[in-house]
N, C-alpha and C positions, 0 to 999 in steps of 0.2 A: 454438607457439598462434597461430594463423592470427587476421586482421581484417580490415576491408572498411571504409575509412573514404570514404561519397560527399559531395562537394561539389557540390548538383546545383543546376542551371540559375543557375548563380552571378550577382547582382546586379549594377546598377549598370554592365552593358554592355549590347552592342545585342546581341540574339540569343540564344540557347539554348546554354550552352557548358557542360561538366560533369564535374568531375576527381574519376575513382577512383582512389585508393588502396589496394594489397594488401599489407597486412603479414604479415610471419612471423617471429616471434620478434625483435617492434619493430624488424623493417627491413624497409625496404623492399623487395620483391619484383618488384612492378610496378605502374607508374603508367600514368596515359591521361589526355590532353586530348580530349577528347568533345564534336567540334558533331553538336549533336540538333536545329537549324532544319533545319526544314521546304527542303526541296531547291530553287531557280530554277534550272529547264532553260533560262537565256536566250541560249545559243548555238545551242541547237534552234529558237528561236524566229525569232532574226535568220532562220536561214537562207530564201533566198526574200525576202528584204524589199528594197523598196529601200534605196540610200544613204540616200534623205533622210529614212527614219524608223528607221535606223539610233541615231543617237544618242539618242534619244526613250529609243525603247526599253531601249536597255544603261543609262539612268541612275537607269529605275525599278527596277532592282537594289537600289537604296538610297536612303533617306529621310535618314541622316548626313550621305553625302557625294557626293549628287547632283551637285554641282557638276563635280566632275574626273570623273565617271563621263562628263560629259556632252559635256566639252572632250575627253577621251583618244580616247572615241569620235569624234568628230567629224575630229581630228587623225589619227586611222589609216585614215577613211576618203580624207581629204584626201592621206594619202601615195598610196595604193592608185591614187590621180585625176590624181597630180604634180601640186597645188594649191600654189603657195607664198603666203603672205599676204604684205603689205609689215608692216615692223617697228610701223606704230602701232597696226593689229588685234592684232599677237601683243603688245602694251603691253595692250589691253584684255583681252584671255584671262587675263594673268596676274595683274592687277589680281583678275578675276572669279576666279581661283582663289585669290589669298589671302585674300578673303571669306571663302571655304570653309573656309579651311584655320583660319579666324580662329576663324569658328564653332564648330568640332569643338573645336578645343582649350581652349577656354573652357570648354566643355557642360563636358568630359572633366575639366578640373585643378578648376575650380574648385566644380563640384557632383557628380561622381564621387569624387576622390582625396581632398579636404579633409576632408569628413569622416571617413576613414578613419585619417587621417595625426592628425589633431584628437580624435580619442577619444570620435565623434557616428556616430550611427546614418545620419545625414541632416545637409542642408543646413536640413530645417527644424528639427533639435533643436541648430541650433548660434546660431539667433538665441535671445535677444538680442545673448549675447557680440558674436558677427560680424556684427550687422547692417551697419554701416560698407562692412566687405569683400563680404556678399552684394548691396548698392545695387551696387558696383562692378560685379561681376560681371555681375549682368543688367543693367548698361549697356553693360557691353562686346558683350553676346551683343546688345543691342538693333543696337551702330551697325555690329556685323559683317553681321547682316542688312539693315542700309541699303547698304551698301557691295555686296554683292552682290546689292543688289535695282535700284541705280541702272546697273549693267553689263549685269547679266542678267535684267531685268524682271521680276524675283521671287525673296525671298528661299528658299523651297525648287526644286529642279527650275525652274533657271531655262531660259530660254524664247527668247533673242535670239541665244544659239550656233548657226549653223548652218554646213553644207559652205561654204565657200567663204571665210565672216569671220563677219557677222550679218547679224541682218534688223531689225534698227535700232543707230542710236548715239547716244549719250547727246550733248545741247548743252553748248556749252560753260559756261552755268549751271549745267548738272546736274554737268559735271565740276568746276566752281568749289565747289560745295556738296557734292563728293565729299570733293574735298581739305579742308574743314572737318570732314566727318566723319573721317576719317581722322586729322586732327591731333588731336581729341578723343577718339581711341580710342583714342590712344600716349599724351595725358595722362593716363586714368584708368590703365590697363597700365601705365606706371612707377612707378606706386603699388602695383597691383595684386598685379602677378609676384614683389614682394618677400617675401608669404606664401608660396609657393611654392618661393623659394629657400631661407627660413629651415627648411624642414620636413627632418630628420634621417631619412636614407633607412636602409634594414635595409641592414648591411655585409655585402654578400652582391656576388661577381662570379664569373662563368664568362666564361671568353676563347671567343668564337666569330669567325665572321665574319660581316663587315655588307654588302649593299649597298643602293645606292643611287647616282641619277643625277648625275653630275659635268659642270660645262662650267667650264674656268678663270674665274677671278674673280667667282664668282656662285657663288649654294643654288640651284641649279635647279629649276625645279619642271615645266617643259614641255618642255625639248629637253635632250640632254647623250648623252652614254656612259652604260651603264651600269658601276659600276665597285665592287670588291672592297677591302675596307679590305687585307686579309691578300693579294691578286693583283693580276690583270690589270682592265683596262677592254674592252669589247667593244660593239659599236652596239647596238641596240637589236635590228635586225631577226637578229642571233644568239641570239639569248635561250635559242633551246631549247641549242645545245652549251653552255650552261653551266651553268642551271638545270632541276631534270625533275619531275615529279610523280608522285608514287606514292600508290594508293589503300589505305586502312586499313579494317579488317573495323568499326570502332565507330565512323564518321565521316563526315557526308554533307558534309565536305570532306573537300579531299586535302591531303595535305602534301608540302612543298618540298626538295628537297636541291640543295647543287649533287655535278651530274652527276662532275667529277673526283673528289672524296675522297669521295662519298657521306656526307656529314656539313652539318647542319644552318647554318641564316644567320636572320639579323635584319635587317628591313628598318621604316621609318617613323624618325623624329623622330632616335630616338637614333645611327641608322644616317648621316641626312644631317649631323648637328654631328658626327659621328666624322672622316667622311670630307670636309669641308666644312666645318671650324670656323674656318678661316683668313681666309673670307671673311664672316664674320657683320659685319654693320653697326658701327659706330663705338661706337653707344650699346650694342650687344648686348653689346659686349669690356669696356664699363663693368662690366658684372654678375658675367662672366668677374671679375676684379680683384677686386672688392667681396667676391665671394663665394668665391674661391679655386678655381673650379671648373677643371679638366683635364681634356682629352678630347685620345685617343680613351678612352672610359671601357666597362666592361664589365660592368658593373651595367646589370641593365634596369630596375631601378629609376630610373636616370636618364634614363630615356625623360622621364619627368614634367617633369626638369629641363629636360629641353631640347628640350620642348613650349613651356616659359615663355620661352625662349632665342628659339626660331622666333616667336612672339609679337608680341616686340621689334624681331628682326631684319627678320619681313615686311610690320610695318605702314609698318617705316621703308623699304623695299621701295617701297611702296603707294603712299607720300606722294613721291618720287621718281620715280615712272611718271607719276602722276597729273601733276605738275606738269610733266612732257616735253609730256603729252596737252593740256594748254592750252595750251602755247606751239607745239606743230604739231600740230591736230586733223586727224583720217584726212579723206582724199579725201572715201574711197568707203567703202561699209561691205561689201561683196562684189567677189570679184575674179569675172570670167569664166573657165568650163572646160570641157569637153565630158566628155562620157563616155566611159569605155575600160575594156578588161580590165587589174585589177593587183593589186596585194598590199601593202599595209602594217601598218604594225606602231609604233604608238607605247608609248614605255616614258615614263610621267609618275612625279608623287609624288604621289600622294594624301596626305591626315590621318596614314593609318598603314603612308603607306610606298609601295614598287615598286610601279607599276599599271601593267601590259600588257595592252593592245587591239590584239589582231589581224587583221584582214578580208584575203578573197580575194572579190573582186569582178569578173562577167562582163563583156560590151559591155556587158548590155544594161542596168548599174546594179544589179542584182541580187545579194545574199552570197552566195556559194556553201559558204564554210567560214568559221568564227569559232571564238578561243579568246580568252579573257578568263582574268587570272592576278592576283589581286586580293593585295591585303597580308597579311590578317589569315591568307590558307589559305600565304602563303608563312612566315605568322611559329610555326604550332600545331606543327611540329616541335620548334622551338627552344625555345618555350614549355616545352612537356613534359621538352624536356633540362634547361633551367633548375628545373624543379620537380621531378626525378630530385637534382637535386644540392640545392635546397633544404630540402624536406620532411624529408630527415635530421636538418637544423639545429633543425628547430623542434619536433621528435614530441614531446618531454620537454616542453612547455608543456601548459598545460589546453585540453582540444578547441574548445572555443570557439575558446579565441584563437591556437590552429595554423591552425585553418578560417579566419578573421581574415587572417592572415597571408600564410597560403595564395591566398587573395580580391585581395589587396592586389599582390601577382607579377602576377597573373591580368590586373587592372586595370591595371596599368602598361604593360601591350603595348596599352593600347586598343582589344582585340579588335573587328571588326564583324563577326559571324558571319554575317548575313543575307545579306553579299556574297561569302563566301569556302564557303558551302553547296549545294553546285551538285551532287553527284554522290550516288548510289544508296547506302542502304552494303551492304559483302556481312557475308553473314550468315556468322556464325566455322562451322565443323566440329568 
């Protein structure tokens, strides 16, 4: 006896994603994670454009994580042109990226994840029982927006990062205001994240590999080598030797595999913490002790916990960086450079994981080739493999409960399908 379960357009994620499960005699015969979002042919749009235009165009790929796309694209262009920034400008960019990560993590954890685990349909139905917690979450989101706006010029689609530095720099007064905002965010977060840590995650694990940027002594967001939890480390320029994209007939997003093993892998907060947990801030490590958290973890649901840890770690990092900038402000907003032919790869960490921007630029400063690999595209095959193992464990549940549990696993990955969907579907024959 055969049956088909379709979980269509899964809610509380960015973009359109469908899970199709084909059953035969109550066993999973086939399972597909289908990205059905309309395609964004970003790389084709970038060809022929001036290097100045690239970061603004690339960042429009997504309204959820435009900050990291803007800066990653800028860094890839700078590498192609041989531009190196002074330390103070790199600090500013890192604070900007942290603001974007905090925006994204707060939204995902408190507005998409919490209702699932507390038994509510939405955050609205959580009121009034959790009114205090929701007010804290809203305040944290507002403060994260302010952090991004002070450095980037606005909270969404920042305008100040440009090739060679920034169009304008925050004054000392603005930096002092930023420090107060960051400390206020931390004060709210220290209490708010306890609700996330107290959630009981499903007892599901599946061993896989994890990829994240690493650089000894810190949890990097904008620089370092790409590291596998169970393997080697490689510079960003060698990414094509280690990962490969494959087209699947049911998806507008490519899937990605490790080239040597043909196996899937996971990127994101869990990958970052699995690989770099020893570099968490002291405050974040206290939460590890309090809640008995152990890493590396092989449960995809722990991506939620890893995001909560990152909220604490990155706000600590932001406070430290702002204090350094107040002590020693940048002397200039941008460096001088000349247009030249070149090729640049930036491997960075978006809220959802490893992000790659790769451009070839000609001697006139025009883009000849572009390649962008997003975190969600890399995660789709691993999510599919997780669901193949998880769904048989929940098949005996009532259909609505089974559907919710499958959706919780999807949402644990915090997918952003708009970024990933950039290829035409292949018609099945």
